[in-house]
N, C-alpha and C positions, 0 to 999 in steps of 0.2 A: 303374465304367468302366475300360476297358482303354486301355493305351497305345499308340501307334501301333507298328506293325512295324517292324522293322530288316530289310527283305527288299530284295533285287534289283527296281529300279524304283520303289522307295518314295523320298521324299525323306530325304536322310541317308544312304543306302548310298554314294555316292561323295562323298567330303570332300577339302578341302584340307588339304594338310600343311604347316600353318604357313607361313611365309613362301617356302617352297622355290619355289613354282611347281609342285610335284608334285601330283597330284590320286590318291588311293587308296580302295580299298574298306575298308568298315567292319571286315570281317574280313580278316585276312591269313593267308595259310598258314606256318606257323613250320616252318621246315627243321631243327629239332635233332633230331628222331626220324627224318627221312628215312635219315640215314646210318648208321643203327643204333648205339644206344647203349643196350644192354640193361641196362647197371647203372643208368642212370638213367631210362630209361622203360618197363623190365620187358620188353622181347621184342626179338629178331632182327627185323631188317628187312631183306630179301633187295634186291638192285639192281633186280631187275625190280618189286617193291613200290614201291619209292620213286620210281620214274621214273613208273608209272602214277598214283601219288598225285599227281604234279606236273601230269600231264598230265590228269587230272580236273578239278584245280583251275584249268589253263588254259582247260577246257573249260565252268567254270563262270562265274558272275558275280564270282568273286575276283579282283582285279585288283592283287592285291600278294603279294610272296613275300618272306620273311626268311631270310636263312642266316646263315653265318658262315666265315671262312676254316679255323677249327680244329674245325667240328663234324665228328666222326669222322676226324680227319685229313685234311680236305678232301673226304670221301667225300660229305657232304650237297651240296656244289657240283657235284661231278661229276655227281651224278645230276639236278640241276636242269638243268645243262649237256646232257646227253644228253636229255632230255625236251624242251628248247629246240631242240637239233636235229632231232629227231622232229617238233615243231610246225612247223618250218619257220623259226625265228627266234623272237623275243620279239614276242609278238602286240600289236598296236596298244592303247595303255592301260594295259599291263600294266608294273609297277614291279618291279624286282627290288633287293633292298638286300642288302648282307653287311657283314662287321664285319673290322676287321684285328685281327690277335691275335699275340702274342709266339710266340718260337721258345724255349721254355724259359724262360731268364730274360732273354732278350733282346727288350727292347722298344723298340729305339732307333729313331732317324728311318730308317735304313736298313732294319729289320726292317719298318716300316709302309709304306715302298714296296716292299718285296719281298712283302709280304703281298697288296698290291692288285694286284701283276703276277700272283701265283699265282690269285688269284680272277678276274681275266679271262679267264686261259689255262682255268681249269676251266669257267667258265660260259660262255665265248665271247662275251662283252659288251666290247667296246672302252672305252666310255666308261661305268663303273659309276654309275647316278644317285644312288645314296645310301650313303655307308660309313660305318661307327660305329667309333668308338674303343670298343673292346670290353674290359669288365671290368678298366678301370685301377686299381680301386682295392687290387689286390693288389700295386701298386708305389708308389715313393715319389714323393709327388705333385710336391715340387719338382724331382725330376729329370726327370719325365714333361711339365714344363710348362716346363721350363728352355728357353731359346734353344738352337736347335739340336736340338730333341727330339723325341720322336713327335707331341705335339700341334701344335707347329709345323710338322712334316713333313706332316701330314693337311691343314691349313689351306693350305700351300701347293701340294699337289695341288689342291685347290679352287680355289684362284687362279690356279692355271695353266691349268685347265680338263681337268686329267687325269681328275678325278671331279667328279658334280654336288654333291649336297648333302653335308654332312658330320654325322653324328650321334654323340651320346655313350649308350653302353648300359652300365648296370651294376646292380650289386646295393647295397650298403651305402650309405644315402642320405647320410650323415655326409661319406664321402668324395666321392661324386659330386657333392654342392653345390659342392667345392671346384671342380672344373672346369666346373661351371655357370656359376659367377661369372666365369670367364675371358671369358664372353661371345662366344666365337668358334664357338659349335656351333649349327646349324639345327634339329636334332631330339634330342628326348629319348626314349629308351625306358628304361623301367621295368620291373622284373619281380617278381611275387609280393609286392609293396607295394603295391599298389591294387586289393584285392579285398573281398569280402565280409566278411573276418575281419580283414584288416591294413590299416592307413592309413598305414604308415609313410612313403610318398612324398608324402604331402599337401602339405609345403611345397615339395618339387621341383616338384610339378606348378603350382603357383601360380606359383613364379619362371619357369617355361618359360613359360606364358601372359604373364607381365609382358614375356617377351622376345619375343615372337610366335614362339615356337616350333612346330614341330610334335611333337605327342605321341603316343607309341605305348605300349600296355601290354600286356604280354606274363605268361604264366604265370597267368591269372586263376583257373586251377584249383589253384592252390598246390602244384603238382607232382603233382594227381590226386586228392587228398581232396575237394575241392570238387564234383570230376565225378560222386560215386557220391550216389545217393539212401540208399543203404544199401551197409553193408560198405566194401570200398576200401582204401586205405593209412591208415596213423594219423600219417604224417608231412608237416608242413608245410613247403614250401619247402626239401625235400630235407634234414630234420633233424627229429628227434621233436617232435611239437605238444605244447604245455603243456597241462595239464588243462583250463585255462581256454578255450582255443581248441578243444577237443574238444567241450566241454560247449556252446558255442556252435554249432558245427556240427551237433550233435545237434538242438537247439533250433532252427534254421534249417531244418533238413529236415523237423521236424514242421510249422512255419509252411508252407513250400511245400506240403505233402500237403493241408495246411488249404485252401491257394487252387487245388488242382487242378494244381499243376505240380511240377516237383523241381528238386534244387539246383545240377544243373549248368546247367539253362537258366537260373535266376535269377544265378547266377556270371558266364556270358558276358554276359546281357543288363545286370548291374550296368555292367559297362565299358562296353558299346555306348551305354547312355543317359547316358553323361558326354559333354555337349558339348564338354569340352577336349580328348578325346582321339581323335585322327584315324582310329586303325585298332587294333583288338585284333587280338594274334599268337596265336592258336591252334595250337600243335603237332599236326601230323597224319602218319600213316605208312601210313594205309590209304586206297585210293580210296572206300570206301564214306564215310570220315569226313568226307570234303567235302561230302556231301548231308546228312548227319547234323547237321554244323555249322550250314548255313544253314538248317536246319530248324528248330533251337533259337533260332538270331538272329531268327526271323520269328514264333515263337509270340507271340500277343498275352497280355500278363499284366496282371492287375489293379493300378490305381493303388495300391491299399490295400497290396499286397504289399511295398512298397518302405518305407514305416516301421514297418512289422511287423518287418522283417527288421534295419533299423537300430537298432533297440532293442535287437537282440541281441549287437553287435559287442564282441568282447571288448576288456579294458582295454589301452592304451598299453603297459603294461610287459610284455606278454607278444608284442607284434609283432615282427617279424623283427630291426629296427632303433631298439628302446626304447633311449633314452639310460641 
């Protein structure tokens, strides 16, 4: 028996983003590669190619785009903004999300407000519907959450109506959990930590559900290794993958082959089929990648595939955020 497809027009393609009132598509265009970060994503992306990729997404059933103030020093936002101008503005039903970022070691309240202003100017959007606090785990939690600090500034921007919903986007789960416990965020974005081979974010997802937050899952390919049925990188989450993880991935590839599919399709649909997750963020930097991602999302897969893959998940001590 094969599960329902996650295709445009099918139930479950457009989803509520928690309590925000926003609705998003099951697949989100991730803007990390758009501005060109070859050291991280393996290739240069020209401005024309980046803009064309956004336009391809806007012309597709994808209704959600995610970016950040700091991606390629703002180039990702500039390219999205240029595409929006060419498209005549933000199409109806499309949500553009971005993230506030520090300037060097400056992650002050003033920097948060400046980051939002910069993003507005680049994107050409007066009121940003969703703005995340980005990667706060690299800074002292007590200072970040103190009165007059950056968390309070982002909350004030929402309460003043300057931005819509506010989110929390980060990596190391032990640090992100502290911010989640503040109870002030509307959306949680995790990356590399809820995939076929890493379940570090499990407790975070449970807490986000308890708080009725929207949940976004990014980097479901672990930086690329889970996108390939053969070959590809040997790193996971931008660091060398442990032997147990590499062995699990090879075994999963064999299982996928036995079920007449591939690891990349399974890696994407692992996230799509999780009812807690409103949208899965997939980095794209070529126009053709948009249609390819939609094809992977909509391929029917046998129900029996999932327990077979689940039996191969590597042990918690090799996950990114093992205690």
